[in-house]
C-alpha positions as CSV (number, residue, x, y, z in Angstrom):
1,M,13.0,25.5,111.0
2,A,9.4,26.9,110.7
3,D,10.7,29.1,107.8
4,D,11.9,26.0,105.9
5,S,8.5,24.4,106.4
6,F,6.7,27.4,105.0
7,D,9.1,27.6,102.0
8,S,8.6,23.9,101.4
9,L,4.8,24.3,101.5
10,R,4.9,27.3,99.2
11,L,7.2,25.4,96.7
12,S,4.8,22.4,96.8
13,L,1.8,24.7,96.2
14,M,3.5,26.5,93.3
15,Q,4.9,23.3,91.7
16,D,2.1,20.8,92.3
17,A,-1.2,22.4,93.4
18,L,-1.1,25.4,91.1
19,P,-0.8,23.5,87.8
20,V,-3.4,20.9,88.9
21,G,-5.8,23.7,90.0
22,L,-5.3,25.7,86.8
23,A,-5.9,22.6,84.6
24,M,-9.1,21.8,86.5
25,V,-10.4,25.4,86.1
26,D,-9.5,25.3,82.4
27,R,-11.4,22.0,82.0
28,V,-14.5,23.4,83.7
29,R,-14.3,26.5,81.6
30,R,-14.0,24.4,78.4
31,G,-16.5,21.7,79.0
32,G,-18.1,22.0,82.4
33,A,-17.9,19.6,85.3
34,R,-18.2,16.6,83.0
35,K,-14.9,17.6,81.4
36,M,-13.2,17.9,84.8
37,V,-14.5,14.5,85.9
38,E,-13.1,12.9,82.7
39,A,-9.6,13.6,84.0
40,F,-10.3,11.4,87.1
41,T,-12.2,8.6,85.3
42,G,-10.1,8.4,82.1
43,S,-6.6,8.2,83.5
44,S,-4.6,5.9,85.7
45,D,-2.7,8.9,87.2
46,P,-5.1,11.9,86.9
47,L,-3.1,14.3,89.1
48,Q,0.0,13.8,87.0
49,E,-2.0,14.3,83.8
50,L,-3.6,17.5,85.2
51,R,-0.2,18.7,86.5
52,V,1.3,18.3,83.0
53,E,-1.8,19.9,81.4
54,G,-1.7,23.0,83.6
55,E,2.1,23.5,83.7
56,A,2.2,26.1,81.0
57,A,-0.4,28.2,82.6
58,A,1.2,27.8,86.0
59,R,4.6,28.8,84.7
60,S,2.9,32.0,83.3
61,V,1.3,32.8,86.7
62,R,4.6,32.1,88.6
63,D,6.5,34.4,86.2
64,R,3.9,37.2,86.7
65,L,4.2,36.8,90.4
66,D,8.0,37.1,90.1
67,Q,7.5,40.4,88.3
68,V,5.6,41.7,91.3
69,S,8.2,40.4,93.8
70,P,11.2,38.2,92.8
71,G,10.9,34.8,94.4
72,L,7.2,35.0,95.0
73,G,6.2,32.8,92.1
74,N,9.3,30.7,91.8
75,P,10.5,30.4,95.3
76,V,14.2,30.4,95.9
77,M,15.2,27.3,97.9
78,A,18.4,27.1,99.9
79,V,20.6,24.2,99.1
80,N,23.6,22.6,100.7
81,V,26.4,21.7,98.3
82,A,29.1,19.3,99.3
83,V,32.0,18.2,97.2
84,D,33.8,15.0,97.8
85,D,37.5,14.9,97.2
86,V,38.1,12.9,94.1
87,V,41.4,11.1,93.6
88,V,42.4,10.6,90.0
89,N,44.7,7.7,89.5
90,S,47.3,7.9,86.7
91,P,45.8,6.8,83.5
92,D,46.1,3.2,82.3
93,P,48.9,3.0,79.7
94,Q,46.6,0.8,77.5
95,D,43.8,3.5,77.7
96,Q,46.4,6.2,76.9
97,Q,47.5,4.2,73.8
98,I,44.0,3.8,72.6
99,L,43.3,7.5,73.0
100,L,46.4,8.4,71.1
101,E,45.4,6.1,68.2
102,V,41.9,7.6,68.1
103,L,43.3,11.1,68.1
104,A,45.8,10.3,65.3
105,R,42.9,8.8,63.3
106,I,40.9,12.0,63.8
107,E,43.8,14.2,62.9
108,G,44.3,12.2,59.7
109,R,40.7,12.6,58.7
110,L,40.8,16.4,59.5
111,D,43.9,16.7,57.3
112,A,42.1,14.9,54.4
113,L,39.0,17.1,54.9
114,Q,41.1,20.2,54.8
115,L,42.9,19.0,51.7
116,H,39.6,18.2,50.0
117,L,38.2,21.7,51.0
118,Q,41.3,23.5,49.6
119,K,41.0,21.5,46.4
120,D,37.3,22.3,46.1
121,V,37.8,26.0,46.8
122,G,40.6,26.1,44.2
123,E,38.3,24.6,41.5
124,K,35.4,27.0,42.2
125,S,37.6,30.1,42.5
126,P,36.6,32.7,40.0
127,T,40.2,33.3,39.1
128,S,41.1,29.6,38.8
129,G,42.3,28.8,35.3
130,V,42.8,32.5,34.6
131,E,46.4,33.6,34.4
132,Q,47.1,36.5,36.6
133,S,49.9,39.0,35.8
C-alpha cells in the first residue's frame, strides 16, 4: 500500500509539478520575476497554463530520466483490467437489409470506378491506337 502511495506521488510530481516548475523557471529566465508573476495575474487557471507551457520541457526531462533507468521519468503504473461479458443479440433484420443495400451501393460505385480507371489507362497507354503484331 505504501508503495502505491509513493508511485502515485511520483507520478503526480512528474505529470503535474515538473511541467509547472519548468515553465516557471523558463519564465524567470526569460523575463525575471515579473514574467513569472504575469502567469498568476493574467490567467483564470495559471497552473493549467503553466503545465501546458512546460509540458514539452518536462517530456524531455522524463525521457532523459528514462534513459538513465527505465520507468524513472515516466513511471509505470499498475492497472487492473476487467472485461464484462458482452452478449450480442442477433441483428435486426431491418438493419441487416439496410446494411446490404449500402454494401451493394458501394460495390456498384467501386465497379464504376474500376471501369473508369481501366478506360482511362487504356486511353493513356503508349501502345493504344498502335497496332501490335
